[in-house]
Structure formats: structure tokens, C-alpha cells
VEXMIMI-851717 format. One line per field, with one value per residue (C-alpha): residue number from 1; x, y, z. Coordinates in steps of 0.1 Angstrom, whole numbers. Example, Ala and Ser with C-alpha at 12.3 -4.5 7.8 and 13.67 -1.06 7.14 Angstrom:
BEGIN
nr = (1, 2)
east = (123, 137)
north = (-45, -11)
up = (78, 71)
***
This chain:
BEGIN
nr = (1, 2, 3, 4, 5, 6, 7, 8, 9, 10, 11, 12, 13, 14, 15, 16, 17, 18, 19, 20, 21, 22, 23, 24, 25, 26, 27, 28, 29, 30, 31, 32, 33, 34, 35, 36, 37, 38, 39, 40, 41, 42, 43, 44, 45, 46, 47, 48, 49, 50, 51, 52, 53, 54, 55, 56, 57, 58, 59, 60, 61, 62, 63, 64, 65, 66, 67, 68, 69, 70, 71, 72, 73, 74, 75, 76, 77, 78, 79, 80, 81, 82, 83, 84, 85, 86, 87, 88, 89, 90, 91, 92, 93, 94, 95, 96, 97, 98, 99, 100, 101, 102, 103, 104, 105, 106, 107, 108, 109, 110, 111, 112, 113, 114, 115, 116, 117, 118, 119, 120, 121, 122, 123, 124, 125, 126, 127, 128, 129, 130, 131, 132, 133, 134, 135, 136, 137, 138, 139, 140, 141, 142, 143, 144, 145, 146, 147, 148, 149, 150, 151, 152, 153, 154, 155, 156, 157, 158, 159, 160, 161, 162, 163, 164, 165, 166, 167, 168, 169, 170, 171, 172, 173, 174, 175, 176, 177, 178, 179, 180, 181, 182, 183, 184, 185, 186, 187, 188, 189, 190, 191, 192, 193, 194, 195, 196, 197, 198, 199, 200, 201, 202, 203, 204, 205, 206, 207, 208, 209, 210, 211, 212, 213, 214, 215, 216, 217, 218, 219, 220, 221, 222, 223, 224, 225, 226, 227, 228, 229, 230, 231, 232, 233, 234, 235, 236, 237, 238, 239, 240, 241, 242, 243, 244, 245, 246, 247, 248, 249, 250, 251, 252, 253, 254, 255, 256, 257, 258, 259, 260, 261, 262, 263, 264, 265, 266, 267, 268, 269, 270, 271, 272, 273, 274, 275, 276, 277, 278, 279, 280, 281, 282, 283, 284, 285, 286, 287, 288, 289, 290, 291, 292, 293, 294, 295, 296, 297, 298, 299, 300, 301, 302, 303, 304, 305, 306, 307, 308, 309, 310, 311, 312, 313, 314, 315, 316, 317, 318, 319, 320, 321, 322, 323, 324, 325, 326, 327, 328, 329, 330, 331, 332, 333, 334, 335, 336, 337, 338, 339, 340, 341, 342, 343, 344, 345, 346, 347, 348, 349, 350, 351, 352, 353, 354, 355, 356, 357, 358, 359, 360, 361, 362, 363, 364, 365, 366, 367, 368, 369, 370, 371, 372, 373, 374, 375, 376, 377, 378, 379, 380, 381, 382, 383, 384, 385, 386, 387, 388, 389, 390, 391, 392, 393, 394, 395, 396, 397, 398, 399, 400, 401, 402, 403, 404, 405, 406, 407, 408, 409, 410, 411, 412, 413, 414, 415, 416, 417, 418, 419, 420, 421, 422, 423, 424, 425, 426, 427, 428, 429, 430, 431, 432, 433, 434, 435, 436, 437, 438, 439, 440, 441, 442, 443, 444, 445, 446, 447, 448, 449, 450, 451, 452, 453, 454, 455, 456, 457, 458, 459, 460, 461, 462, 463, 464, 465, 466)
east = (484, 493, 484, 464, 461, 428, 413, 421, 406, 438, 433, 398, 410, 435, 409, 386, 414, 419, 383, 363, 343, 311, 328, 339, 313, 317, 281, 272, 238, 254, 283, 261, 252, 288, 292, 279, 271, 242, 251, 223, 239, 249, 278, 295, 288, 316, 315, 341, 355, 352, 339, 355, 340, 368, 361, 396, 423, 447, 426, 426, 464, 468, 445, 465, 497, 483, 470, 504, 521, 497, 491, 453, 434, 415, 386, 374, 337, 314, 276, 277, 259, 285, 277, 310, 317, 345, 337, 332, 358, 365, 393, 375, 396, 387, 361, 367, 333, 336, 300, 310, 332, 302, 309, 309, 339, 338, 318, 337, 312, 337, 363, 339, 349, 337, 357, 340, 347, 341, 309, 288, 259, 264, 228, 238, 267, 244, 218, 244, 259, 225, 216, 246, 235, 261, 263, 281, 282, 286, 253, 253, 219, 224, 231, 205, 222, 259, 288, 310, 340, 328, 321, 358, 372, 354, 354, 316, 300, 264, 239, 259, 293, 286, 292, 310, 330, 332, 339, 376, 368, 350, 379, 408, 425, 422, 436, 446, 457, 482, 483, 513, 494, 508, 486, 492, 474, 474, 465, 457, 432, 449, 438, 471, 499, 528, 546, 556, 532, 495, 489, 455, 442, 458, 439, 406, 391, 415, 385, 401, 432, 458, 447, 417, 403, 396, 390, 380, 381, 354, 350, 318, 302, 277, 242, 229, 205, 182, 176, 152, 145, 133, 118, 121, 102, 113, 97, 128, 161, 182, 166, 167, 204, 213, 202, 232, 256, 233, 231, 269, 276, 251, 274, 251, 267, 238, 244, 226, 216, 200, 184, 158, 145, 108, 109, 128, 102, 75, 94, 100, 63, 52, 78, 66, 29, 29, 20, 48, 42, 40, 51, 33, 58, 82, 119, 131, 159, 161, 180, 189, 203, 215, 220, 229, 197, 162, 169, 199, 180, 150, 175, 188, 154, 143, 174, 169, 133, 142, 170, 147, 118, 142, 154, 119, 108, 72, 69, 91, 79, 91, 93, 85, 120, 110, 89, 113, 144, 126, 118, 154, 170, 145, 162, 184, 158, 132, 156, 162, 125, 121, 150, 172, 201, 212, 242, 248, 271, 285, 301, 315, 323, 333, 301, 301, 300, 269, 245, 266, 269, 232, 226, 251, 234, 200, 216, 231, 199, 180, 207, 207, 170, 177, 154, 172, 166, 188, 195, 223, 243, 242, 259, 292, 290, 281, 255, 239, 228, 209, 204, 177, 182, 146, 139, 168, 187, 221, 241, 224, 227, 264, 271, 250, 264, 300, 293, 275, 301, 329, 310, 298, 333, 350, 327, 332, 369, 367, 348, 374, 355, 362, 347, 333, 322, 315, 307, 343, 359, 359, 357, 329, 346, 381, 383, 370, 397, 423, 410, 406, 433, 467, 492, 517, 490, 481, 519, 520, 490, 504, 537, 520, 499, 530, 550, 524, 510, 539, 520, 489, 468, 444, 413, 431, 416, 400, 405, 432, 452, 489)
north = (926, 909, 872, 868, 839, 824, 826, 795, 781, 791, 827, 827, 816, 843, 869, 856, 858, 895, 907, 879, 852, 873, 900, 875, 867, 837, 827, 831, 846, 873, 878, 886, 920, 930, 919, 951, 988, 1007, 996, 971, 956, 921, 919, 943, 922, 901, 880, 885, 854, 869, 900, 914, 940, 956, 980, 997, 1011, 987, 957, 971, 975, 939, 927, 947, 932, 897, 905, 916, 886, 863, 883, 887, 916, 939, 961, 988, 994, 1021, 1019, 1006, 1036, 1042, 1044, 1034, 999, 1013, 989, 958, 930, 921, 897, 882, 883, 903, 931, 953, 968, 999, 997, 989, 1020, 1042, 1066, 1103, 1108, 1145, 1176, 1208, 1237, 1264, 1255, 1243, 1207, 1172, 1140, 1109, 1073, 1064, 1044, 1073, 1082, 1116, 1124, 1118, 1142, 1168, 1163, 1162, 1194, 1210, 1199, 1220, 1250, 1243, 1232, 1206, 1217, 1183, 1174, 1145, 1134, 1100, 1116, 1096, 1063, 1069, 1069, 1099, 1078, 1069, 1106, 1114, 1085, 1095, 1133, 1133, 1165, 1171, 1200, 1226, 1223, 1255, 1275, 1253, 1230, 1192, 1169, 1175, 1212, 1200, 1180, 1191, 1158, 1121, 1090, 1064, 1028, 1025, 996, 982, 983, 1015, 1040, 1076, 1110, 1133, 1170, 1190, 1214, 1243, 1271, 1270, 1244, 1241, 1214, 1190, 1172, 1176, 1139, 1142, 1157, 1129, 1103, 1121, 1111, 1082, 1057, 1035, 1026, 1044, 1039, 1030, 1061, 1052, 1087, 1121, 1156, 1176, 1214, 1228, 1262, 1284, 1274, 1297, 1321, 1329, 1306, 1307, 1281, 1294, 1273, 1289, 1271, 1277, 1268, 1252, 1237, 1266, 1293, 1272, 1264, 1298, 1314, 1299, 1323, 1353, 1344, 1341, 1373, 1392, 1385, 1362, 1331, 1307, 1276, 1255, 1257, 1225, 1217, 1190, 1186, 1181, 1143, 1139, 1159, 1137, 1106, 1118, 1128, 1092, 1077, 1098, 1098, 1135, 1164, 1189, 1225, 1230, 1194, 1193, 1215, 1232, 1227, 1233, 1254, 1252, 1281, 1281, 1314, 1322, 1355, 1367, 1388, 1390, 1422, 1408, 1376, 1397, 1416, 1384, 1369, 1401, 1401, 1364, 1369, 1397, 1377, 1347, 1368, 1385, 1352, 1339, 1321, 1310, 1312, 1318, 1303, 1303, 1265, 1243, 1231, 1196, 1190, 1204, 1187, 1154, 1156, 1164, 1138, 1111, 1113, 1083, 1060, 1072, 1063, 1028, 1023, 1030, 1009, 985, 989, 1023, 1043, 1068, 1094, 1119, 1145, 1178, 1208, 1244, 1263, 1286, 1255, 1239, 1254, 1241, 1207, 1204, 1212, 1185, 1160, 1168, 1162, 1129, 1118, 1124, 1107, 1075, 1077, 1075, 1075, 1099, 1115, 1145, 1164, 1187, 1204, 1233, 1257, 1237, 1222, 1186, 1169, 1136, 1120, 1088, 1066, 1039, 1005, 994, 963, 968, 935, 933, 932, 962, 981, 975, 986, 1017, 1028, 1024, 1045, 1071, 1074, 1078, 1108, 1122, 1123, 1137, 1166, 1168, 1170, 1194, 1217, 1214, 1188, 1155, 1120, 1124, 1153, 1133, 1096, 1086, 1062, 1029, 998, 1009, 1039, 1025, 1020, 1055, 1067, 1050, 1064, 1101, 1107, 1120, 1092, 1111, 1118, 1081, 1074, 1096, 1080, 1045, 1055, 1069, 1037, 1014, 1035, 1032, 998, 978, 945, 960, 947, 975, 978, 966, 971, 1004, 1038, 1023, 991, 987)
up = (-451, -418, -414, -382, -358, -347, -312, -293, -261, -243, -255, -243, -208, -207, -217, -190, -164, -174, -174, -157, -174, -175, -196, -223, -250, -272, -278, -315, -309, -287, -310, -340, -324, -327, -363, -378, -371, -386, -422, -430, -461, -449, -472, -448, -417, -402, -370, -343, -327, -292, -276, -245, -222, -201, -173, -170, -192, -176, -188, -223, -222, -212, -240, -265, -252, -256, -291, -302, -287, -304, -336, -331, -346, -322, -331, -305, -305, -290, -294, -330, -344, -371, -408, -423, -409, -387, -358, -380, -373, -409, -398, -369, -337, -307, -304, -274, -265, -243, -230, -194, -192, -188, -159, -156, -134, -127, -135, -126, -127, -118, -144, -171, -178, -175, -173, -188, -198, -234, -230, -217, -240, -257, -246, -209, -213, -226, -199, -171, -183, -185, -150, -138, -159, -185, -222, -241, -277, -295, -310, -334, -346, -330, -296, -278, -288, -296, -271, -265, -271, -306, -312, -303, -323, -354, -348, -350, -364, -360, -360, -340, -359, -378, -347, -322, -344, -345, -315, -315, -307, -275, -260, -238, -234, -238, -222, -248, -248, -278, -302, -282, -249, -233, -215, -223, -217, -246, -246, -215, -200, -217, -241, -260, -264, -289, -270, -297, -321, -314, -308, -293, -325, -344, -324, -326, -360, -365, -362, -336, -359, -338, -302, -279, -261, -224, -208, -221, -206, -223, -226, -212, -219, -200, -211, -238, -222, -252, -282, -311, -338, -371, -399, -433, -460, -496, -529, -544, -534, -550, -530, -498, -501, -513, -480, -462, -479, -472, -435, -433, -452, -429, -400, -381, -366, -361, -340, -367, -403, -415, -448, -457, -493, -499, -505, -472, -453, -467, -458, -422, -420, -430, -405, -376, -386, -379, -402, -408, -421, -459, -465, -498, -517, -494, -487, -452, -438, -399, -384, -347, -332, -297, -279, -244, -241, -256, -275, -293, -301, -314, -337, -351, -356, -375, -397, -405, -413, -437, -454, -459, -473, -496, -509, -518, -486, -487, -449, -419, -386, -350, -348, -319, -310, -299, -330, -356, -342, -337, -374, -384, -362, -374, -409, -406, -391, -416, -445, -431, -428, -466, -477, -456, -482, -494, -504, -476, -492, -466, -489, -477, -498, -491, -479, -510, -532, -517, -543, -572, -555, -550, -587, -597, -574, -591, -625, -614, -598, -630, -651, -630, -622, -585, -555, -531, -498, -489, -457, -450, -423, -447, -425, -427, -462, -452, -475, -466, -499, -493, -524, -518, -533, -529, -550, -574, -580, -563, -595, -610, -577, -573, -610, -607, -573, -585, -616, -597, -570, -596, -611, -578, -561, -592, -588, -551, -554, -583, -560, -532, -511, -494, -492, -457, -435, -404, -409, -416, -440, -421, -442, -465, -482, -482, -519, -525, -502, -523, -555, -544, -519, -529, -530, -509, -483, -481, -477, -447, -431, -437, -422, -390, -387, -390, -366, -339, -347, -363, -361, -377, -348, -341, -363, -394, -429, -421, -439, -461, -467, -458)
***
């Protein structure tokens, strides 16, 4: 690992000259906010030496040149809503916060695209598109608090990935500042392109280790004309999860298929102080379907109702969209309310392997006597398994979690899955990445990192070690 130099008063002065004094933070109380993301375990928190709030790509480029010259680590940061410590400055140095780069630069209604800076809230992207009669398909559960730049950097998933794909499927092009301080535009507003390496796709999902995203051209779609949200309530997890394959096989492409187990429903109910249907015993599958006309939507709703009934549903309701999605999106906050420290496993398996994976999770939960809360983007194979620490002593917790993860991920990879469906690797899952990734695959990643960032300046210590 590279040996880094400390921030000196002279470096602070140079940063202030680049972005102005008001956009350089050195006060410890203000720095603390930038020492962590949404991971609450303080053992993963690390203080930056300075936080810089640039307003242009050129300012970021100059900061990167200075950091390379002085061998200072730089960590890019969006809204800090990550769950893998990807924006934590584990070696101190400079945090570049993109919160001041928060403008929507263009909305082109005729050609269906939007140009934004990285610090725009994802919710504002969605609302702006809707105000023009258009639709932005990216829909992470933290949309009201996360930045679009962070979505792109981590290739955020979310509720609608089953139909529309993840964030990288919503992007035409990106402007990036490279680790060496060059500004480059990657991709293009094109429907096809085989002109060399697909570098924009490489950057998206690289968690800020290969470049800092400074501008994004997003794809927009016509706003869906007719939408229905169905809540299917099942007596057991097996029948609830099993409906996913039935829906897919029937030729329906829903925009969302979300699962919440009964303990999770009760937890959300307590957190929101709001009664939810059949919360005493039921397990939820939320299915959202879209159509161009009412007749087509009715046909889909009837077919979904028949499929769920045939698969043992206790009840199928036309849900109040605001109420049911508020309950689903409250999942992460409700878990934190129950336990500040938890294992947030973000596993992803092939869709047809979800029933088997859920059975294996139940076996492991019983074996380790776990308190778990589970929700899933069931339509794309992504399972959020939250393991609550509660009052367990740290030493017992660390030992249990390590043993559980070893068994859990052996099963995940046996089923053809991966460590993370959407939260990323960051700092928190780095050792698991080392253990479960093919050595040759890691070698390729390290070679790319060193080629683009020879001084190992940009977000060092994330995803893997050099």
C-alpha cells in the first residue's frame, strides 16, 4: 500500500485558493459528518483531514493534480447514504464532497434526456422528469436522500431494476475527472456504440476508485400511462418467494416485485406506528405492473390475481401506492431503529435460486439463533438480509458474524450468486471480496486500478487492496 503524506497548512492554503476559503472544512465538529456513511458501527468510521466542496470539474481536476504531486489520498463523496463504507476516508487525506455541484443543467423533452451534476438528489431527478410528463426509471429506496452521482458511482439498483435495469442502464454518458486530474467525457447519447472499450460502463459501479463523476446525461422515458400496485399476502415465505418464477414464466414483466417477511412487516409497522394489512401472520409480495391502456392493465391484474391465488395467497389487494411504498422504503430506517449495529448482507443470486437461498438463510438463522429482518428485490434476485447485533458483546458478535458470512457466501457462490447486488463492496466487504473472488479476476481489477491511478490516490483501500 502507498505511503501517504499528511495535510499541511500549506496544502490547506492551496485548497482554499482553488475553491475559496468557505468551501474548505477543517473544523473537527464539521469534519465528523464526513467520517462515515450510513454504517453505524464506529469501528468503520475514519476522520478526514480536510473536506473540500468544489463547484466545477476544473476545480476537482486541480485538486487531483495537487494530491498526486503531494501523495495525498482523495475520497469522493455524494450524500453519504452508502452502506459499504465506500466514501469513508480510511487514510485521512482529502474528502471531495460533491454537494455543491447540484444543478439540473438541461431537460430535453423532445429527445428524452436530462443533464445533471452529481450532487442532485435522485428524488429531484424523478420529480423534474415527472413535471415534464417524463419518467426517470432509477428508483433506489434512499431516493429522497441520495445523490444521482452516488447512484452512478455505485451502480445503484432499487425497486424497478427488474424491468428497467440498474443505474448504468439509465445513463447515456458521463463526464469524469481521472485520478491524474484529466477531464474526459465517456459514452454518448447513442443507442449503439462499439468504438473501443466501454469505459463509461467501467466507471459506473467502480465506487469512486477510478474517477470522479462530474456530469451525467440520463435517459428519460415517457411517463407510464397506467400503473397498478398489488399486494399479495402469503402464509409462508416459500409460497411468497415462489410466486416470482410463476410471474416471470407467465410472460408478465412487472416494474417491481418486492418481498418483505413477516418480522420485517411488524418492524416497519412499529417504526411507522401504522397498521399494515395481515401483519399478524402474512408475508408480503408487492407487484407493480404498467400498461399503455386500461384494458391491458386489467388483463395483467387479473392474471396476477389468478397466479397468486393458485400459489396459495391469503389475500390479494389493490394497494394504496403511497402507503405500501412508504412501508417498503422505510425498511432501512426501521432496522437502524431496532439495532444501531447490524450485518447488512446484500446478496444476489439467479432469480430461480431465490427459493433455495431463502431456505438456506432460514437454516442458518436457526443454527446461529439470529435476529434477522429480510426484504428482497425478489424480481432481480437481490436479498437484503439484516442481522441485528442488539445487546450481543462485540467479541461474540464479531466471531458469530465471521462464521455466518463464511457459510452464507459459500452457499451464495455455490448457487451462482455474488457478494453484492447493489450496495457495493467499499471498505466493509473488502475481505469477503478477497476470499470469494477468482484470483485472476482480482488481478485484472488491480491492473486497471494501477493503470488509471498509478499513485493509488483515489479512494484507496476500497473493493480490494493493491
